C-alpha positions as CSV (number, residue, x, y, z in Angstrom):
1,M,-18.8,60.2,-60.3
2,N,-21.3,60.0,-63.2
3,K,-20.3,63.6,-64.4
4,I,-16.6,62.6,-64.7
5,F,-17.3,59.2,-66.4
6,T,-18.3,60.5,-69.9
7,Q,-19.3,58.6,-73.1
8,N,-15.7,59.0,-74.4
9,H,-14.3,57.4,-71.4
10,L,-16.7,54.5,-71.9
11,E,-15.7,54.3,-75.7
12,T,-12.0,54.3,-74.7
13,L,-12.5,51.3,-72.4
14,L,-14.4,49.3,-75.2
15,D,-11.7,50.3,-77.6
16,H,-9.3,48.2,-75.4
17,I,-11.5,45.2,-75.0
18,G,-10.3,42.0,-76.8
19,E,-13.7,40.8,-77.7
20,G,-15.7,42.3,-80.4
21,I,-18.4,44.9,-79.3
22,Q,-21.0,46.1,-81.4
23,I,-24.1,48.3,-80.6
24,I,-27.1,49.2,-82.6
25,D,-30.2,51.3,-82.2
26,R,-33.7,50.2,-82.1
27,K,-33.9,50.6,-85.7
28,G,-31.0,48.3,-86.4
29,S,-28.4,50.9,-87.4
30,I,-24.7,50.3,-86.1
31,I,-23.8,53.2,-83.7
32,Y,-20.8,51.9,-82.4
33,C,-18.2,49.0,-83.1
34,N,-14.8,48.7,-81.4
35,P,-11.5,48.0,-83.3
36,A,-11.9,44.1,-82.2
37,A,-15.2,43.8,-83.8
38,A,-13.9,45.8,-86.9
39,R,-11.0,43.4,-87.2
40,L,-13.1,40.4,-86.7
41,D,-15.6,41.4,-89.1
42,N,-13.1,42.7,-91.7
43,V,-15.2,45.8,-92.0
44,S,-14.0,49.4,-91.4
45,K,-15.3,50.9,-88.2
46,N,-15.9,54.2,-90.2
47,I,-17.7,52.3,-93.0
48,A,-20.0,50.1,-90.7
49,T,-21.0,53.1,-88.3
50,G,-24.4,54.3,-89.4
51,R,-25.3,51.6,-91.6
52,H,-28.1,48.9,-91.0
53,I,-26.7,45.7,-89.6
54,L,-28.4,43.7,-92.5
55,E,-26.5,45.9,-95.0
56,V,-23.0,45.3,-93.5
57,Y,-23.9,41.5,-93.2
58,P,-26.0,40.4,-96.1
59,S,-26.0,36.8,-95.3
60,L,-28.0,37.6,-92.0
61,T,-31.7,38.1,-91.8
62,E,-34.1,39.6,-89.2
63,E,-34.5,36.1,-88.0
64,T,-30.9,35.1,-87.8
65,S,-29.3,38.2,-86.4
66,T,-29.2,37.9,-82.7
67,L,-29.0,41.7,-82.3
68,L,-32.3,42.3,-84.1
69,Q,-34.1,39.4,-82.3
70,V,-33.3,40.8,-78.8
71,I,-34.7,44.4,-80.0
72,K,-37.7,42.4,-81.2
73,T,-38.3,40.2,-78.0
74,G,-36.5,42.4,-75.3
75,K,-34.7,39.1,-73.9
76,P,-30.9,38.5,-74.0
77,I,-29.4,35.7,-76.3
78,L,-26.4,34.3,-74.4
79,D,-23.4,32.2,-75.8
80,L,-24.9,31.5,-79.2
81,Q,-22.7,30.2,-81.9
82,Q,-23.1,32.0,-85.2
83,T,-21.6,31.9,-88.7
84,F,-22.0,34.6,-91.2
85,V,-20.4,35.9,-94.3
86,N,-19.5,39.5,-94.3
87,Y,-19.4,41.9,-97.6
88,N,-15.6,40.9,-98.2
89,G,-16.8,37.1,-98.5
90,F,-15.1,35.9,-95.4
91,K,-17.0,33.2,-93.3
92,I,-16.7,33.9,-89.7
93,T,-17.7,31.9,-86.8
94,T,-18.3,33.5,-83.5
95,V,-19.9,32.9,-79.9
96,N,-22.0,35.8,-79.5
97,S,-24.2,37.2,-76.4
98,S,-26.6,39.7,-77.3
99,I,-28.2,41.9,-74.8
100,P,-31.1,44.5,-75.1
101,I,-30.7,48.1,-73.8
102,I,-33.7,48.9,-72.0
103,E,-34.7,52.1,-70.3
104,G,-37.9,51.6,-68.3
105,S,-40.1,49.9,-70.7
106,K,-38.6,51.2,-73.8
107,I,-35.9,49.3,-75.8
108,L,-33.2,51.7,-77.1
109,G,-31.1,49.2,-78.9
110,A,-28.8,46.2,-78.3
111,I,-25.3,45.4,-77.5
112,E,-23.3,42.3,-78.7
113,I,-20.3,40.7,-77.4
114,S,-18.3,38.5,-80.0
115,K,-15.7,36.1,-79.2
116,D,-13.7,34.6,-82.2
117,I,-13.5,30.6,-82.1
118,T,-11.9,30.2,-85.6
119,A,-8.8,32.1,-84.5
120,V,-6.4,29.1,-84.2
121,R,-7.8,27.6,-87.5
122,E,-7.1,30.9,-89.2
123,L,-3.7,31.0,-87.9
124,S,-2.8,27.7,-89.1
125,E,-4.1,28.6,-92.5
126,R,-1.9,31.6,-92.7
127,V,1.3,29.8,-91.8
128,L,0.3,27.3,-94.6
129,D,-0.1,30.3,-97.0
130,L,3.4,32.0,-95.8
131,Q,5.1,28.5,-96.4
132,K,3.7,28.4,-100.1
133,Q,4.9,32.0,-100.6
134,L,8.4,31.2,-99.7
135,Y,8.5,28.7,-102.5
136,K,7.1,31.3,-105.0
137,D,9.5,32.9,-107.5
138,E,10.0,36.8,-107.7
139,D,7.9,37.0,-110.8
140,S,5.0,35.2,-109.1
141,K,5.3,37.6,-106.1
142,K,5.2,40.6,-108.5
143,L,2.1,39.0,-110.3
144,M,0.4,39.0,-106.9
145,S,0.5,42.7,-106.6
146,K,-1.0,43.4,-110.1
147,G,-4.7,43.2,-109.3
148,N,-6.3,46.6,-109.0
149,A,-9.8,45.8,-107.8
150,K,-10.4,48.4,-105.1
151,Y,-14.2,48.1,-104.7
152,N,-16.3,45.7,-102.5
153,F,-20.1,45.4,-102.0
154,M,-20.1,48.2,-99.4
155,D,-19.2,50.6,-102.2
156,I,-22.5,49.7,-104.1
157,I,-25.0,52.5,-102.8
158,G,-28.7,51.6,-102.5
159,Q,-31.3,50.1,-100.3
160,S,-34.0,49.4,-103.1
161,Q,-35.0,45.9,-103.5
162,E,-33.4,45.6,-107.1
163,I,-30.1,46.5,-105.4
164,Q,-30.4,44.4,-102.3
165,K,-31.3,41.1,-104.6
166,L,-28.4,42.0,-106.8
167,K,-26.0,42.3,-103.9
168,A,-27.3,39.0,-102.4
169,K,-27.1,37.0,-105.6
170,A,-23.6,38.5,-106.4
171,L,-22.3,37.6,-103.0
172,K,-23.3,34.1,-103.6
173,A,-21.9,33.9,-107.0
174,A,-18.7,35.2,-105.5
175,D,-18.3,31.9,-103.5
176,S,-18.4,29.9,-106.8
177,L,-15.8,29.1,-109.4
178,S,-18.1,29.4,-112.4
179,S,-18.1,32.0,-115.0
180,I,-20.4,35.0,-114.8
181,M,-22.3,37.1,-117.2
182,I,-23.4,40.6,-116.3
183,Y,-25.9,42.6,-118.2
184,G,-26.6,46.2,-117.7
185,N,-26.8,49.5,-119.7
186,T,-24.0,52.2,-119.7
187,G,-23.4,53.7,-116.3
188,T,-25.2,51.2,-114.1
189,G,-21.9,50.0,-112.3
190,K,-21.3,46.7,-113.9
191,E,-17.3,47.0,-113.1
192,L,-18.2,47.9,-109.6
193,V,-20.2,44.8,-109.1
194,V,-17.3,42.6,-110.8
195,Q,-14.6,44.1,-108.5
196,S,-16.8,43.3,-105.5
197,I,-17.2,39.7,-106.6
198,H,-13.6,39.3,-107.2
199,N,-12.8,40.9,-103.6
200,A,-15.4,38.4,-101.9
201,S,-13.9,35.5,-103.7
202,S,-11.2,33.0,-102.9
203,R,-9.3,34.7,-105.5
204,R,-9.1,38.2,-103.9
205,N,-5.4,38.0,-103.1
206,K,-4.9,37.1,-107.1
207,P,-4.8,39.4,-109.7
208,F,-7.8,41.4,-111.2
209,I,-7.6,42.4,-114.8
210,A,-10.3,44.2,-116.8
211,Q,-10.3,44.8,-120.4
212,N,-13.3,46.5,-122.6
213,C,-13.4,44.6,-125.9
214,A,-14.7,47.5,-127.6
215,A,-11.7,49.9,-126.7
216,I,-9.2,47.8,-128.6
217,P,-9.0,47.3,-132.4
218,A,-9.8,43.8,-133.5
219,T,-6.5,43.1,-135.0
220,L,-4.7,43.7,-131.5
221,L,-7.2,42.4,-129.1
222,E,-6.0,38.6,-129.6
223,S,-2.4,39.6,-129.0
224,I,-3.5,41.4,-126.0
225,L,-5.4,38.7,-124.4
226,F,-3.1,35.7,-125.3
227,G,0.3,37.5,-125.5
228,T,3.0,37.2,-128.2
229,V,6.4,35.8,-129.1
230,K,9.2,37.6,-130.6
231,G,8.9,37.9,-134.2
232,T,5.2,37.7,-134.6
233,F,5.0,41.2,-136.3
234,T,7.2,44.1,-136.5
235,G,7.9,45.5,-133.0
236,A,6.5,42.3,-131.3
237,D,8.3,41.0,-128.5
238,N,8.0,38.0,-125.9
239,R,5.1,39.4,-123.7
240,P,2.4,37.7,-121.8
241,G,-1.3,38.4,-122.4
242,L,-3.9,39.3,-120.0
243,F,-4.7,35.7,-119.4
244,E,-1.4,35.0,-118.1
245,L,-1.3,38.1,-116.0
246,A,-4.6,37.1,-114.6
247,D,-3.5,33.6,-113.7
248,G,-5.0,32.3,-110.5
249,G,-7.4,35.4,-110.4
250,S,-10.2,37.0,-112.5
251,L,-10.4,38.4,-116.0
252,F,-13.4,41.0,-116.7
253,L,-14.0,41.2,-120.3
254,D,-16.4,44.3,-120.8
255,E,-18.6,44.7,-123.9
256,I,-17.7,41.0,-124.8
257,N,-20.3,41.6,-127.8
258,S,-17.9,43.7,-129.6
259,M,-15.3,41.0,-129.7
260,P,-14.7,39.5,-133.3
261,I,-16.6,36.1,-133.9
262,D,-13.3,34.4,-134.8
263,L,-11.7,35.5,-131.5
264,Q,-14.8,34.4,-129.6
265,A,-14.1,30.8,-130.8
266,K,-10.7,30.9,-129.5
267,L,-11.8,32.1,-126.1
268,L,-14.2,29.5,-125.9
269,R,-11.6,26.9,-126.6
270,V,-9.7,28.6,-123.7
271,L,-12.4,28.2,-121.2
272,E,-13.0,24.5,-122.3
273,E,-9.5,23.4,-122.3
274,G,-7.9,25.9,-119.5
275,H,-4.7,26.7,-121.7
276,I,-3.9,29.5,-124.2
277,R,-1.3,29.9,-127.1
278,R,0.3,33.1,-127.5
279,V,0.1,34.6,-130.9
280,G,3.0,33.2,-133.2
281,D,3.8,30.5,-130.5
282,I,3.7,26.6,-131.0
283,K,3.4,25.6,-127.4
284,T,0.4,26.1,-125.0
285,R,0.4,27.5,-121.6
286,Q,-1.8,26.4,-118.7
287,V,-3.9,29.1,-117.0
288,D,-6.4,29.4,-114.1
289,V,-8.5,32.3,-114.7
290,R,-12.1,33.0,-113.8
291,I,-13.9,34.9,-116.6
292,V,-16.7,37.4,-115.8
293,A,-18.2,39.0,-119.1
294,A,-20.3,41.9,-119.5
295,M,-22.6,43.3,-122.1
296,N,-24.2,46.7,-122.6
297,I,-27.1,45.4,-124.7
298,N,-29.7,42.9,-124.0
299,P,-28.3,39.3,-124.3
300,L,-31.3,38.2,-126.4
301,E,-30.5,41.0,-128.8
302,A,-27.1,40.1,-128.8
303,L,-27.6,36.5,-129.8
304,D,-30.2,37.2,-132.4
305,K,-28.0,39.8,-134.1
306,N,-25.0,37.3,-133.8
307,Y,-23.0,39.7,-131.8
308,I,-21.9,36.8,-129.5
309,R,-21.7,33.2,-130.4
310,S,-24.5,31.2,-128.6
311,D,-22.0,28.5,-127.4
312,L,-19.8,31.0,-126.0
313,F,-22.7,32.8,-124.4
314,Y,-24.2,29.8,-122.7
315,R,-20.6,28.8,-121.4
316,L,-20.2,32.2,-119.8
317,N,-23.7,32.6,-118.8
318,V,-23.5,30.0,-115.9
319,V,-24.5,32.8,-113.4
320,S,-26.3,35.7,-114.8
321,L,-26.5,39.1,-113.1
322,R,-28.6,42.1,-114.3
323,V,-27.7,45.4,-113.0
324,P,-30.8,47.7,-113.0
325,D,-31.1,51.0,-114.6
326,L,-31.4,54.1,-112.2
327,K,-34.9,54.8,-113.5
328,E,-35.8,51.3,-112.0
329,R,-34.5,52.3,-108.6
330,K,-35.1,55.8,-108.2
331,G,-35.6,55.5,-104.5
332,D,-31.9,55.2,-104.1
333,I,-31.4,58.6,-105.7
334,P,-31.2,60.5,-102.3
335,L,-28.7,58.2,-101.0
336,L,-26.5,58.4,-104.3
337,V,-26.7,62.2,-104.3
338,D,-25.5,62.4,-100.7
339,F,-22.7,59.9,-101.5
340,F,-21.4,62.0,-104.5
341,I,-21.9,65.3,-102.6
342,K,-19.5,64.0,-99.8
343,L,-17.2,62.7,-102.5
344,F,-17.0,65.8,-104.3
345,N,-16.8,67.9,-101.2
346,E,-13.6,66.2,-100.4
347,R,-12.1,66.4,-103.9
348,L,-13.3,70.0,-104.8
349,E,-12.8,71.3,-101.2
350,K,-16.1,72.5,-101.1
351,K,-18.9,72.5,-98.1
352,V,-22.2,71.7,-100.2
353,K,-24.8,70.5,-97.8
354,G,-27.3,69.0,-100.1
355,I,-29.9,69.7,-102.8
356,N,-33.3,71.6,-102.7
357,S,-36.6,69.8,-103.0
358,R,-37.1,71.1,-106.5
359,V,-33.8,69.6,-107.5
360,L,-34.9,66.3,-106.2
361,D,-38.1,66.5,-108.2
362,V,-36.2,67.0,-111.2
363,F,-34.2,64.0,-110.3
364,Y,-37.2,61.9,-109.7
365,S,-38.9,62.8,-113.0
366,Y,-35.9,62.4,-115.1
367,C,-35.3,59.2,-117.1
368,W,-31.5,59.1,-116.5
369,P,-30.2,57.4,-119.8
370,G,-26.7,57.6,-118.5
371,N,-27.7,56.0,-115.2
372,V,-25.7,56.4,-112.0
373,R,-22.7,57.6,-114.1
374,E,-24.8,60.6,-115.3
375,L,-26.0,61.5,-111.9
376,K,-22.4,61.4,-110.5
377,H,-21.4,63.8,-113.4
378,V,-24.4,66.0,-112.8
379,I,-23.7,66.4,-109.1
380,E,-20.0,67.1,-110.0
381,G,-20.9,69.7,-112.7
382,A,-23.4,71.5,-110.2
383,M,-20.7,71.7,-107.3
384,N,-18.2,73.2,-109.7
385,V,-20.8,76.4,-110.6
386,L,-22.9,76.8,-107.5
387,E,-22.7,80.0,-105.5
388,G,-24.2,78.8,-102.0
389,D,-23.9,75.5,-100.3
390,I,-27.4,74.0,-101.6
391,I,-27.6,72.8,-105.2
392,E,-30.5,74.4,-106.9
393,E,-32.2,74.1,-110.3
394,V,-30.2,76.7,-112.0
395,D,-27.0,74.8,-111.1
396,L,-28.2,71.7,-113.3
397,P,-27.2,71.1,-116.7
398,Y,-29.3,72.8,-119.3
399,H,-31.0,69.3,-120.6
400,L,-32.1,68.7,-117.0
401,Q,-33.5,72.2,-116.6
402,R,-35.3,71.8,-120.1
403,S,-36.6,68.3,-119.0
404,Q,-38.2,69.9,-116.0
405,L,-39.7,72.7,-118.1
406,I,-41.3,70.3,-120.4
407,G,-42.7,68.2,-117.4
408,L,-44.2,71.3,-116.1
409,N,-46.0,71.9,-119.2
410,K,-47.3,68.4,-119.3
411,K,-48.5,68.8,-115.8
412,E,-50.4,72.2,-116.7
413,D,-52.1,70.2,-119.4
414,Q,-53.2,67.6,-117.0
415,P,-53.7,69.3,-113.6
416,S,-56.5,67.3,-112.4
417,L,-54.5,63.9,-113.2
418,R,-51.4,65.3,-111.2
419,K,-53.6,66.4,-108.2
420,S,-55.3,63.1,-108.2
421,L,-52.1,61.2,-107.9
422,E,-50.7,63.6,-105.2
423,I,-53.8,63.3,-103.2
424,A,-53.8,59.5,-103.6
425,E,-50.1,59.3,-102.5
426,R,-50.6,61.7,-99.6
427,N,-53.7,59.8,-98.2
428,S,-52.0,56.4,-98.7
429,I,-48.9,57.6,-96.7
430,K,-51.1,59.4,-94.1
431,N,-53.1,56.3,-93.4
432,T,-50.1,54.0,-93.4
433,L,-48.5,56.2,-90.8
434,S,-51.6,56.3,-88.9
435,E,-51.6,52.5,-88.9
436,V,-48.0,52.1,-87.6
437,R,-48.5,55.2,-85.0
438,G,-45.9,57.3,-86.9
439,N,-43.2,54.6,-87.1
440,V,-41.5,55.7,-90.4
441,T,-39.3,52.4,-90.7
442,S,-42.6,50.2,-90.6
443,A,-44.5,52.4,-92.8
444,A,-41.6,52.5,-95.4
445,K,-41.7,48.7,-95.4
446,I,-45.6,48.5,-95.9
447,L,-45.3,51.0,-98.7
448,Q,-42.2,49.2,-100.0
449,I,-40.3,52.4,-100.5
450,P,-36.8,53.5,-99.0
451,R,-37.2,55.0,-95.7
452,Q,-35.2,58.3,-96.8
453,T,-37.7,58.4,-99.9
454,L,-40.7,58.3,-97.3
455,Q,-39.2,60.9,-95.1
456,Y,-38.9,63.1,-98.2
457,K,-42.6,62.7,-99.1
458,I,-43.5,63.3,-95.3
459,K,-42.0,66.5,-95.4
460,K,-43.3,67.4,-98.9
461,Y,-47.0,66.8,-97.8
462,K,-46.2,68.3,-94.4
463,L,-47.5,65.3,-92.8
464,N,-45.0,65.8,-89.9
465,Q,-47.1,68.8,-88.7
């Protein structure tokens, strides 16, 4: 009987159960969730599987997650009511029973059965929403579909402390109605964060409009933002601006420091009064828009050089978020590389397996002025020219190969310093692994580096032998 009843049969059975079922391994990674759990948590099964449970549910901690607690204690937790916020910003209330999976004296993982107790409330809210939609005119219905925010917090790749802190703070900001100012250098992923905030907010079903203030001539930016009425200038017509198109939703103004000062004054008035006036019009129009602004230079520099009005800056800077440079979170490079290789394998119909250790060394030593966007383009370029299925140094752009040569020359000038650092790093990792009896996850936490980075260094120093 045991030979006939396979794992596939078990998963088929669980897939048809009405309650949500999740299984994690002893490290906390989700290895299975049934369709009911995926629907309940509003997280794709394919996206959730393989990720750490705290990455999928950022509002939980090791102390509040029942699954992690039963792995830690080995004791089941039954019928516990729990409320959490998922990456899409939904508050979910469930009654959970979490049970450890034990073989002999070893804990292999844990299974959780979740029952939704908010279904009746959610159903009533949907009925009310449908009633409201019945009274909306066709133009309003069309407007609802104009938003194009496609990213959420699951799309922000990284396990570094800097990224985890950014996600946690941004998720809290999503639950607010206040204006947000985001600062980050080119290529760090500011719009990715902005779209994630919108899709996790109560405005998720409303329009999301993005506009780069540096991409439009100053003479046209005002009409694009506020709209025009017929006869304003040659070729003009009655046309709504971005504020009207984003009504009820979010308007992302990138590189706001490039906006003309006189137009900044009009923007401030809109934020204070909640209405706009089309160019050439005499009447005002009420709008309800959440503004998220971004700058690619330091805010203090923008204020000192009068690139942005101080009153507008402080009005927008209610919630302040900074997206870190890639050089500040180099431990995330292996994760990003894997993500981009999978992305371009699909787009370019390739079967690239990864990068060699020397390429990873180049990536770690490089300063990445273009940040994550530059890394993405480097991977794409390499995959277009490589011969085999592993990206090697010869496949990298010339400037990256040259940066490695310069680095090698410097290392030859200071061999003792490099050797000393490597010896110190090797000994630190070796001693830490010894203290935790070879547990890589625990060692990574103590050393404060991502687990994948530690595995790379263990292989580099041959500590697994």
